[in-house]
mmCIF file of the N, C-alpha and C atoms, coordinates in Angstrom:
data_MODEL
# 
_entry.id   MODEL 
# 
loop_
_atom_site.group_PDB 
_atom_site.id 
_atom_site.type_symbol 
_atom_site.label_atom_id 
_atom_site.label_alt_id 
_atom_site.label_comp_id 
_atom_site.label_asym_id 
_atom_site.label_entity_id 
_atom_site.label_seq_id 
_atom_site.pdbx_PDB_ins_code 
_atom_site.Cartn_x 
_atom_site.Cartn_y 
_atom_site.Cartn_z 
_atom_site.occupancy 
_atom_site.B_iso_or_equiv 
_atom_site.pdbx_formal_charge 
_atom_site.auth_seq_id 
_atom_site.auth_comp_id 
_atom_site.auth_asym_id 
_atom_site.auth_atom_id 
_atom_site.pdbx_PDB_model_num 
ATOM 1   N N  . MET A 1 1  ? 40.734 64.507 -31.001 1.00 0.00 ? 1  MET A N  1 
ATOM 2   C CA . MET A 1 1  ? 39.484 64.428 -30.283 1.00 0.00 ? 1  MET A CA 1 
ATOM 3   C C  . MET A 1 1  ? 39.606 65.204 -28.973 1.00 0.00 ? 1  MET A C  1 
ATOM 4   N N  . VAL A 1 2  ? 38.608 65.989 -28.670 1.00 0.00 ? 2  VAL A N  1 
ATOM 5   C CA . VAL A 1 2  ? 38.590 66.768 -27.439 1.00 0.00 ? 2  VAL A CA 1 
ATOM 6   C C  . VAL A 1 2  ? 37.968 65.921 -26.337 1.00 0.00 ? 2  VAL A C  1 
ATOM 7   N N  . GLU A 1 3  ? 38.670 65.812 -25.217 1.00 0.00 ? 3  GLU A N  1 
ATOM 8   C CA . GLU A 1 3  ? 38.158 65.049 -24.081 1.00 0.00 ? 3  GLU A CA 1 
ATOM 9   C C  . GLU A 1 3  ? 37.076 65.864 -23.371 1.00 0.00 ? 3  GLU A C  1 
ATOM 10  N N  . PRO A 1 4  ? 35.958 65.232 -23.013 1.00 0.00 ? 4  PRO A N  1 
ATOM 11  C CA . PRO A 1 4  ? 34.921 65.963 -22.283 1.00 0.00 ? 4  PRO A CA 1 
ATOM 12  C C  . PRO A 1 4  ? 35.387 66.297 -20.876 1.00 0.00 ? 4  PRO A C  1 
ATOM 13  N N  . GLU A 1 5  ? 34.913 67.414 -20.376 1.00 0.00 ? 5  GLU A N  1 
ATOM 14  C CA . GLU A 1 5  ? 35.239 67.803 -19.005 1.00 0.00 ? 5  GLU A CA 1 
ATOM 15  C C  . GLU A 1 5  ? 34.382 66.984 -18.050 1.00 0.00 ? 5  GLU A C  1 
ATOM 16  N N  . ILE A 1 6  ? 35.006 66.423 -17.040 1.00 0.00 ? 6  ILE A N  1 
ATOM 17  C CA . ILE A 1 6  ? 34.279 65.612 -16.070 1.00 0.00 ? 6  ILE A CA 1 
ATOM 18  C C  . ILE A 1 6  ? 33.747 66.532 -14.979 1.00 0.00 ? 6  ILE A C  1 
ATOM 19  N N  . ALA A 1 7  ? 32.436 66.617 -14.879 1.00 0.00 ? 7  ALA A N  1 
ATOM 20  C CA . ALA A 1 7  ? 31.811 67.543 -13.934 1.00 0.00 ? 7  ALA A CA 1 
ATOM 21  C C  . ALA A 1 7  ? 31.801 67.019 -12.507 1.00 0.00 ? 7  ALA A C  1 
ATOM 22  N N  . LEU A 1 8  ? 32.046 65.721 -12.332 1.00 0.00 ? 8  LEU A N  1 
ATOM 23  C CA . LEU A 1 8  ? 31.971 65.147 -10.990 1.00 0.00 ? 8  LEU A CA 1 
ATOM 24  C C  . LEU A 1 8  ? 33.215 65.417 -10.163 1.00 0.00 ? 8  LEU A C  1 
ATOM 25  N N  . ILE A 1 9  ? 34.308 65.793 -10.796 1.00 0.00 ? 9  ILE A N  1 
ATOM 26  C CA . ILE A 1 9  ? 35.555 66.044 -10.082 1.00 0.00 ? 9  ILE A CA 1 
ATOM 27  C C  . ILE A 1 9  ? 35.759 67.549 -9.975  1.00 0.00 ? 9  ILE A C  1 
ATOM 28  N N  . PRO A 1 10 ? 35.755 68.085 -8.748  1.00 0.00 ? 10 PRO A N  1 
ATOM 29  C CA . PRO A 1 10 ? 35.961 69.530 -8.588  1.00 0.00 ? 10 PRO A CA 1 
ATOM 30  C C  . PRO A 1 10 ? 37.301 69.961 -9.171  1.00 0.00 ? 10 PRO A C  1 
ATOM 31  N N  . ALA A 1 11 ? 37.328 71.156 -9.738  1.00 0.00 ? 11 ALA A N  1 
ATOM 32  C CA . ALA A 1 11 ? 38.520 71.651 -10.416 1.00 0.00 ? 11 ALA A CA 1 
ATOM 33  C C  . ALA A 1 11 ? 39.588 72.171 -9.462  1.00 0.00 ? 11 ALA A C  1 
ATOM 34  N N  . ASP A 1 12 ? 39.245 72.384 -8.205  1.00 0.00 ? 12 ASP A N  1 
ATOM 35  C CA . ASP A 1 12 ? 40.229 72.936 -7.277  1.00 0.00 ? 12 ASP A CA 1 
ATOM 36  C C  . ASP A 1 12 ? 40.265 72.117 -5.991  1.00 0.00 ? 12 ASP A C  1 
ATOM 37  N N  . ASP A 1 13 ? 41.334 72.307 -5.213  1.00 0.00 ? 13 ASP A N  1 
ATOM 38  C CA . ASP A 1 13 ? 41.500 71.552 -3.972  1.00 0.00 ? 13 ASP A CA 1 
ATOM 39  C C  . ASP A 1 13 ? 40.393 71.844 -2.966  1.00 0.00 ? 13 ASP A C  1 
ATOM 40  N N  . ASP A 1 14 ? 39.954 73.103 -2.877  1.00 0.00 ? 14 ASP A N  1 
ATOM 41  C CA . ASP A 1 14 ? 38.885 73.440 -1.936  1.00 0.00 ? 14 ASP A CA 1 
ATOM 42  C C  . ASP A 1 14 ? 37.592 72.717 -2.303  1.00 0.00 ? 14 ASP A C  1 
ATOM 43  N N  . GLY A 1 15 ? 37.307 72.652 -3.590  1.00 0.00 ? 15 GLY A N  1 
ATOM 44  C CA . GLY A 1 15 ? 36.105 71.955 -4.047  1.00 0.00 ? 15 GLY A CA 1 
ATOM 45  C C  . GLY A 1 15 ? 36.183 70.466 -3.755  1.00 0.00 ? 15 GLY A C  1 
ATOM 46  N N  . LEU A 1 16 ? 37.351 69.883 -3.972  1.00 0.00 ? 16 LEU A N  1 
ATOM 47  C CA . LEU A 1 16 ? 37.545 68.463 -3.701  1.00 0.00 ? 16 LEU A CA 1 
ATOM 48  C C  . LEU A 1 16 ? 37.428 68.185 -2.207  1.00 0.00 ? 16 LEU A C  1 
ATOM 49  N N  . THR A 1 17 ? 38.043 69.033 -1.395  1.00 0.00 ? 17 THR A N  1 
ATOM 50  C CA . THR A 1 17 ? 37.962 68.881 0.058   1.00 0.00 ? 17 THR A CA 1 
ATOM 51  C C  . THR A 1 17 ? 36.512 68.957 0.519   1.00 0.00 ? 17 THR A C  1 
ATOM 52  N N  . HIS A 1 18 ? 35.755 69.896 -0.030  1.00 0.00 ? 18 HIS A N  1 
ATOM 53  C CA . HIS A 1 18 ? 34.339 70.038 0.324   1.00 0.00 ? 18 HIS A CA 1 
ATOM 54  C C  . HIS A 1 18 ? 33.549 68.799 -0.106  1.00 0.00 ? 18 HIS A C  1 
ATOM 55  N N  . ALA A 1 19 ? 33.807 68.289 -1.313  1.00 0.00 ? 19 ALA A N  1 
ATOM 56  C CA . ALA A 1 19 ? 33.086 67.115 -1.810  1.00 0.00 ? 19 ALA A CA 1 
ATOM 57  C C  . ALA A 1 19 ? 33.364 65.893 -0.939  1.00 0.00 ? 19 ALA A C  1 
ATOM 58  N N  . ILE A 1 20 ? 34.608 65.720 -0.506  1.00 0.00 ? 20 ILE A N  1 
ATOM 59  C CA . ILE A 1 20 ? 34.964 64.593 0.360   1.00 0.00 ? 20 ILE A CA 1 
ATOM 60  C C  . ILE A 1 20 ? 34.284 64.736 1.715   1.00 0.00 ? 20 ILE A C  1 
ATOM 61  N N  . ALA A 1 21 ? 34.306 65.936 2.282   1.00 0.00 ? 21 ALA A N  1 
ATOM 62  C CA . ALA A 1 21 ? 33.659 66.169 3.579   1.00 0.00 ? 21 ALA A CA 1 
ATOM 63  C C  . ALA A 1 21 ? 32.158 65.904 3.491   1.00 0.00 ? 21 ALA A C  1 
ATOM 64  N N  . GLU A 1 22 ? 31.541 66.334 2.403   1.00 0.00 ? 22 GLU A N  1 
ATOM 65  C CA . GLU A 1 22 ? 30.106 66.114 2.215   1.00 0.00 ? 22 GLU A CA 1 
ATOM 66  C C  . GLU A 1 22 ? 29.802 64.620 2.100   1.00 0.00 ? 22 GLU A C  1 
ATOM 67  N N  . ALA A 1 23 ? 30.618 63.894 1.341   1.00 0.00 ? 23 ALA A N  1 
ATOM 68  C CA . ALA A 1 23 ? 30.419 62.448 1.194   1.00 0.00 ? 23 ALA A CA 1 
ATOM 69  C C  . ALA A 1 23 ? 30.584 61.736 2.532   1.00 0.00 ? 23 ALA A C  1 
ATOM 70  N N  . ARG A 1 24 ? 31.582 62.122 3.294   1.00 0.00 ? 24 ARG A N  1 
ATOM 71  C CA . ARG A 1 24 ? 31.793 61.502 4.612   1.00 0.00 ? 24 ARG A CA 1 
ATOM 72  C C  . ARG A 1 24 ? 30.616 61.771 5.544   1.00 0.00 ? 24 ARG A C  1 
ATOM 73  N N  . ALA A 1 25 ? 30.076 62.974 5.495   1.00 0.00 ? 25 ALA A N  1 
ATOM 74  C CA . ALA A 1 25 ? 28.925 63.312 6.335   1.00 0.00 ? 25 ALA A CA 1 
ATOM 75  C C  . ALA A 1 25 ? 27.703 62.483 5.934   1.00 0.00 ? 25 ALA A C  1 
ATOM 76  N N  . GLN A 1 26 ? 27.517 62.278 4.634   1.00 0.00 ? 26 GLN A N  1 
ATOM 77  C CA . GLN A 1 26 ? 26.394 61.462 4.169   1.00 0.00 ? 26 GLN A CA 1 
ATOM 78  C C  . GLN A 1 26 ? 26.531 60.020 4.648   1.00 0.00 ? 26 GLN A C  1 
ATOM 79  N N  . VAL A 1 27 ? 27.721 59.462 4.553   1.00 0.00 ? 27 VAL A N  1 
ATOM 80  C CA . VAL A 1 27 ? 27.948 58.090 5.017   1.00 0.00 ? 27 VAL A CA 1 
ATOM 81  C C  . VAL A 1 27 ? 27.724 58.002 6.521   1.00 0.00 ? 27 VAL A C  1 
ATOM 82  N N  . ALA A 1 28 ? 28.256 58.962 7.261   1.00 0.00 ? 28 ALA A N  1 
ATOM 83  C CA . ALA A 1 28 ? 28.089 58.962 8.721   1.00 0.00 ? 28 ALA A CA 1 
ATOM 84  C C  . ALA A 1 28 ? 26.616 59.055 9.111   1.00 0.00 ? 28 ALA A C  1 
ATOM 85  N N  . ALA A 1 29 ? 25.814 59.726 8.288   1.00 0.00 ? 29 ALA A N  1 
ATOM 86  C CA . ALA A 1 29 ? 24.381 59.867 8.556   1.00 0.00 ? 29 ALA A CA 1 
ATOM 87  C C  . ALA A 1 29 ? 23.575 58.685 8.026   1.00 0.00 ? 29 ALA A C  1 
ATOM 88  N N  . GLY A 1 30 ? 24.265 57.714 7.423   1.00 0.00 ? 30 GLY A N  1 
ATOM 89  C CA . GLY A 1 30 ? 23.579 56.537 6.902   1.00 0.00 ? 30 GLY A CA 1 
ATOM 90  C C  . GLY A 1 30 ? 23.023 56.714 5.509   1.00 0.00 ? 30 GLY A C  1 
ATOM 91  N N  . GLN A 1 31 ? 23.387 57.783 4.822   1.00 0.00 ? 31 GLN A N  1 
ATOM 92  C CA . GLN A 1 31 ? 22.933 58.029 3.455   1.00 0.00 ? 31 GLN A CA 1 
ATOM 93  C C  . GLN A 1 31 ? 23.912 57.375 2.487   1.00 0.00 ? 31 GLN A C  1 
ATOM 94  N N  . MET A 1 32 ? 23.481 56.273 1.876   1.00 0.00 ? 32 MET A N  1 
ATOM 95  C CA . MET A 1 32 ? 24.354 55.527 0.973   1.00 0.00 ? 32 MET A CA 1 
ATOM 96  C C  . MET A 1 32 ? 23.566 55.047 -0.236  1.00 0.00 ? 32 MET A C  1 
ATOM 97  N N  . ILE A 1 33 ? 24.285 54.700 -1.299  1.00 0.00 ? 33 ILE A N  1 
ATOM 98  C CA . ILE A 1 33 ? 23.670 54.087 -2.468  1.00 0.00 ? 33 ILE A CA 1 
ATOM 99  C C  . ILE A 1 33 ? 24.014 52.607 -2.414  1.00 0.00 ? 33 ILE A C  1 
ATOM 100 N N  . PRO A 1 34 ? 22.999 51.737 -2.320  1.00 0.00 ? 34 PRO A N  1 
ATOM 101 C CA . PRO A 1 34 ? 23.274 50.307 -2.254  1.00 0.00 ? 34 PRO A CA 1 
ATOM 102 C C  . PRO A 1 34 ? 24.033 49.820 -3.494  1.00 0.00 ? 34 PRO A C  1 
ATOM 103 N N  . LEU A 1 35 ? 25.001 48.949 -3.276  1.00 0.00 ? 35 LEU A N  1 
ATOM 104 C CA . LEU A 1 35 ? 25.823 48.428 -4.371  1.00 0.00 ? 35 LEU A CA 1 
ATOM 105 C C  . LEU A 1 35 ? 24.959 47.795 -5.451  1.00 0.00 ? 35 LEU A C  1 
ATOM 106 N N  . ARG A 1 36 ? 23.924 47.072 -5.067  1.00 0.00 ? 36 ARG A N  1 
ATOM 107 C CA . ARG A 1 36 ? 23.046 46.421 -6.044  1.00 0.00 ? 36 ARG A CA 1 
ATOM 108 C C  . ARG A 1 36 ? 22.415 47.464 -6.971  1.00 0.00 ? 36 ARG A C  1 
ATOM 109 N N  . ASP A 1 37 ? 22.024 48.613 -6.430  1.00 0.00 ? 37 ASP A N  1 
ATOM 110 C CA . ASP A 1 37 ? 21.445 49.681 -7.250  1.00 0.00 ? 37 ASP A CA 1 
ATOM 111 C C  . ASP A 1 37 ? 22.461 50.212 -8.255  1.00 0.00 ? 37 ASP A C  1 
ATOM 112 N N  . VAL A 1 38 ? 23.710 50.357 -7.812  1.00 0.00 ? 38 VAL A N  1 
ATOM 113 C CA . VAL A 1 38 ? 24.764 50.858 -8.697  1.00 0.00 ? 38 VAL A CA 1 
ATOM 114 C C  . VAL A 1 38 ? 25.053 49.850 -9.803  1.00 0.00 ? 38 VAL A C  1 
ATOM 115 N N  . THR A 1 39 ? 25.194 48.564 -9.446  1.00 0.00 ? 39 THR A N  1 
ATOM 116 C CA . THR A 1 39 ? 25.508 47.562 -10.472 1.00 0.00 ? 39 THR A CA 1 
ATOM 117 C C  . THR A 1 39 ? 24.355 47.397 -11.456 1.00 0.00 ? 39 THR A C  1 
ATOM 118 N N  . ASP A 1 40 ? 23.113 47.437 -10.970 1.00 0.00 ? 40 ASP A N  1 
ATOM 119 C CA . ASP A 1 40 ? 21.967 47.359 -11.889 1.00 0.00 ? 40 ASP A CA 1 
ATOM 120 C C  . ASP A 1 40 ? 21.970 48.539 -12.854 1.00 0.00 ? 40 ASP A C  1 
ATOM 121 N N  . TRP A 1 41 ? 22.295 49.724 -12.343 1.00 0.00 ? 41 TRP A N  1 
ATOM 122 C CA . TRP A 1 41 ? 22.355 50.921 -13.179 1.00 0.00 ? 41 TRP A CA 1 
ATOM 123 C C  . TRP A 1 41 ? 23.460 50.787 -14.227 1.00 0.00 ? 41 TRP A C  1 
ATOM 124 N N  . LEU A 1 42 ? 24.650 50.381 -13.788 1.00 0.00 ? 42 LEU A N  1 
ATOM 125 C CA . LEU A 1 42 ? 25.762 50.235 -14.732 1.00 0.00 ? 42 LEU A CA 1 
ATOM 126 C C  . LEU A 1 42 ? 25.474 49.159 -15.770 1.00 0.00 ? 42 LEU A C  1 
ATOM 127 N N  . ASP A 1 43 ? 24.859 48.059 -15.351 1.00 0.00 ? 43 ASP A N  1 
ATOM 128 C CA . ASP A 1 43 ? 24.525 46.983 -16.291 1.00 0.00 ? 43 ASP A CA 1 
ATOM 129 C C  . ASP A 1 43 ? 23.519 47.436 -17.340 1.00 0.00 ? 43 ASP A C  1 
ATOM 130 N N  . SER A 1 44 ? 22.746 48.472 -17.036 1.00 0.00 ? 44 SER A N  1 
ATOM 131 C CA . SER A 1 44 ? 21.736 48.951 -17.982 1.00 0.00 ? 44 SER A CA 1 
ATOM 132 C C  . SER A 1 44 ? 22.313 49.886 -19.049 1.00 0.00 ? 44 SER A C  1 
ATOM 133 N N  . TRP A 1 45 ? 23.553 50.348 -18.843 1.00 0.00 ? 45 TRP A N  1 
ATOM 134 C CA . TRP A 1 45 ? 24.161 51.264 -19.809 1.00 0.00 ? 45 TRP A CA 1 
ATOM 135 C C  . TRP A 1 45 ? 24.233 50.607 -21.184 1.00 0.00 ? 45 TRP A C  1 
ATOM 136 N N  . GLY A 1 46 ? 23.883 51.358 -22.202 1.00 0.00 ? 46 GLY A N  1 
ATOM 137 C CA . GLY A 1 46 ? 23.971 50.877 -23.574 1.00 0.00 ? 46 GLY A CA 1 
ATOM 138 C C  . GLY A 1 46 ? 22.834 49.951 -23.972 1.00 0.00 ? 46 GLY A C  1 
ATOM 139 N N  . THR A 1 47 ? 21.834 49.800 -23.117 1.00 0.00 ? 47 THR A N  1 
ATOM 140 C CA . THR A 1 47 ? 20.683 48.969 -23.451 1.00 0.00 ? 47 THR A CA 1 
ATOM 141 C C  . THR A 1 47 ? 19.485 49.862 -23.756 1.00 0.00 ? 47 THR A C  1 
ATOM 142 N N  . ALA A 1 48 ? 18.447 49.253 -24.286 1.00 0.00 ? 48 ALA A N  1 
ATOM 143 C CA . ALA A 1 48 ? 17.222 50.009 -24.579 1.00 0.00 ? 48 ALA A CA 1 
ATOM 144 C C  . ALA A 1 48 ? 16.517 50.449 -23.296 1.00 0.00 ? 48 ALA A C  1 
ATOM 145 N N  . ASP A 1 49 ? 16.808 49.768 -22.202 1.00 0.00 ? 49 ASP A N  1 
ATOM 146 C CA . ASP A 1 49 ? 16.167 50.079 -20.916 1.00 0.00 ? 49 ASP A CA 1 
ATOM 147 C C  . ASP A 1 49 ? 17.147 50.695 -19.933 1.00 0.00 ? 49 ASP A C  1 
ATOM 148 N N  . GLU A 1 50 ? 17.956 51.653 -20.408 1.00 0.00 ? 50 GLU A N  1 
ATOM 149 C CA . GLU A 1 50 ? 18.941 52.288 -19.524 1.00 0.00 ? 50 GLU A CA 1 
ATOM 150 C C  . GLU A 1 50 ? 18.224 52.983 -18.367 1.00 0.00 ? 50 GLU A C  1 
ATOM 151 N N  . ARG A 1 51 ? 18.731 52.741 -17.167 1.00 0.00 ? 51 ARG A N  1 
ATOM 152 C CA . ARG A 1 51 ? 18.108 53.272 -15.952 1.00 0.00 ? 51 ARG A CA 1 
ATOM 153 C C  . ARG A 1 51 ? 18.725 54.607 -15.561 1.00 0.00 ? 51 ARG A C  1 
ATOM 154 N N  . PRO A 1 52 ? 17.971 55.422 -14.822 1.00 0.00 ? 52 PRO A N  1 
ATOM 155 C CA . PRO A 1 52 ? 18.553 56.664 -14.299 1.00 0.00 ? 52 PRO A CA 1 
ATOM 156 C C  . PRO A 1 52 ? 19.528 56.331 -13.169 1.00 0.00 ? 52 PRO A C  1 
ATOM 157 N N  . ALA A 1 53 ? 20.429 57.253 -12.900 1.00 0.00 ? 53 ALA A N  1 
ATOM 158 C CA . ALA A 1 53 ? 21.406 57.049 -11.824 1.00 0.00 ? 53 ALA A CA 1 
ATOM 159 C C  . ALA A 1 53 ? 20.676 56.855 -10.498 1.00 0.00 ? 53 ALA A C  1 
ATOM 160 N N  . PRO A 1 54 ? 21.176 55.933 -9.673  1.00 0.00 ? 54 PRO A N  1 
ATOM 161 C CA . PRO A 1 54 ? 20.540 55.724 -8.369  1.00 0.00 ? 54 PRO A CA 1 
ATOM 162 C C  . PRO A 1 54 ? 20.807 56.891 -7.431  1.00 0.00 ? 54 PRO A C  1 
ATOM 163 N N  . SER A 1 55 ? 20.005 56.995 -6.400  1.00 0.00 ? 55 SER A N  1 
ATOM 164 C CA . SER A 1 55 ? 20.191 58.069 -5.423  1.00 0.00 ? 55 SER A CA 1 
ATOM 165 C C  . SER A 1 55 ? 20.384 57.475 -4.031  1.00 0.00 ? 55 SER A C  1 
ATOM 166 N N  . CYS A 1 56 ? 20.822 58.318 -3.116  1.00 0.00 ? 56 CYS A N  1 
ATOM 167 C CA . CYS A 1 56 ? 21.084 57.886 -1.741  1.00 0.00 ? 56 CYS A CA 1 
ATOM 168 C C  . CYS A 1 56 ? 19.804 57.424 -1.067  1.00 0.00 ? 56 CYS A C  1 
ATOM 169 N N  . LYS A 1 57 ? 19.994 56.445 -0.191  1.00 0.00 ? 57 LYS A N  1 
ATOM 170 C CA . LYS A 1 57 ? 18.900 55.938 0.631   1.00 0.00 ? 57 LYS A CA 1 
ATOM 171 C C  . LYS A 1 57 ? 19.389 55.872 2.065   1.00 0.00 ? 57 LYS A C  1 
ATOM 172 N N  . GLN A 1 58 ? 18.447 55.951 2.984   1.00 0.00 ? 58 GLN A N  1 
ATOM 173 C CA . GLN A 1 58 ? 18.795 55.824 4.396   1.00 0.00 ? 58 GLN A CA 1 
ATOM 174 C C  . GLN A 1 58 ? 19.137 54.366 4.684   1.00 0.00 ? 58 GLN A C  1 
ATOM 175 N N  . SER A 1 59 ? 20.238 54.135 5.358   1.00 0.00 ? 59 SER A N  1 
ATOM 176 C CA . SER A 1 59 ? 20.685 52.792 5.693   1.00 0.00 ? 59 SER A CA 1 
ATOM 177 C C  . SER A 1 59 ? 20.935 52.693 7.187   1.00 0.00 ? 59 SER A C  1 
ATOM 178 N N  . SER A 1 60 ? 20.681 51.511 7.723   1.00 0.00 ? 60 SER A N  1 
ATOM 179 C CA . SER A 1 60 ? 20.995 51.286 9.134   1.00 0.00 ? 60 SER A CA 1 
ATOM 180 C C  . SER A 1 60 ? 22.451 50.871 9.293   1.00 0.00 ? 60 SER A C  1 
ATOM 181 N N  . LEU A 1 61 ? 23.118 50.584 8.176   1.00 0.00 ? 61 LEU A N  1 
ATOM 182 C CA . LEU A 1 61 ? 24.529 50.206 8.224   1.00 0.00 ? 61 LEU A CA 1 
ATOM 183 C C  . LEU A 1 61 ? 25.380 51.426 8.512   1.00 0.00 ? 61 LEU A C  1 
ATOM 184 N N  . ARG A 1 62 ? 26.426 51.231 9.220   1.00 0.00 ? 62 ARG A N  1 
ATOM 185 C CA . ARG A 1 62 ? 27.376 52.299 9.505   1.00 0.00 ? 62 ARG A CA 1 
ATOM 186 C C  . ARG A 1 62 ? 28.745 51.847 9.039   1.00 0.00 ? 62 ARG A C  1 
ATOM 187 N N  . PRO A 1 63 ? 29.597 52.769 8.659   1.00 0.00 ? 63 PRO A N  1 
ATOM 188 C CA . PRO A 1 63 ? 30.940 52.381 8.230   1.00 0.00 ? 63 PRO A CA 1 
ATOM 189 C C  . PRO A 1 63 ? 31.671 51.678 9.374   1.00 0.00 ? 63 PRO A C  1 
ATOM 190 N N  . PRO A 1 64 ? 32.490 50.665 9.054   1.00 0.00 ? 64 PRO A N  1 
ATOM 191 C CA . PRO A 1 64 ? 33.175 49.920 10.106  1.00 0.00 ? 64 PRO A CA 1 
ATOM 192 C C  . PRO A 1 64 ? 34.250 50.723 10.821  1.00 0.00 ? 64 PRO A C  1 
ATOM 193 N N  . LEU A 1 65 ? 34.791 51.723 10.166  1.00 0.00 ? 65 LEU A N  1 
ATOM 194 C CA . LEU A 1 65 ? 35.845 52.548 10.753  1.00 0.00 ? 65 LEU A CA 1 
ATOM 195 C C  . LEU A 1 65 ? 35.388 53.997 10.795  1.00 0.00 ? 65 LEU A C  1 
ATOM 196 N N  . PRO A 1 66 ? 35.840 54.750 11.776  1.00 0.00 ? 66 PRO A N  1 
ATOM 197 C CA . PRO A 1 66 ? 35.491 56.174 11.804  1.00 0.00 ? 66 PRO A CA 1 
ATOM 198 C C  . PRO A 1 66 ? 36.034 56.877 10.566  1.00 0.00 ? 66 PRO A C  1 
ATOM 199 N N  . ILE A 1 67 ? 35.261 57.814 10.063  1.00 0.00 ? 67 ILE A N  1 
ATOM 200 C CA . ILE A 1 67 ? 35.726 58.549 8.880   1.00 0.00 ? 67 ILE A CA 1 
ATOM 201 C C  . ILE A 1 67 ? 35.975 59.992 9.206   1.00 0.00 ? 67 ILE A C  1 
# 
């Protein structure tokens, strides 16, 4: 069996470094995906009512530690 290529993981170190920096900037700006949205989405997998992936929302929460 051929394993599918995972598109979410950059193939090179520069791509990974960029993805991490982008994610940190989004968190610092308050752009996050609420855990409840993620769990609801995952719970819908394999059901007749599968939901689309959640997207970032503006949050007033800030990370507890500097990133």
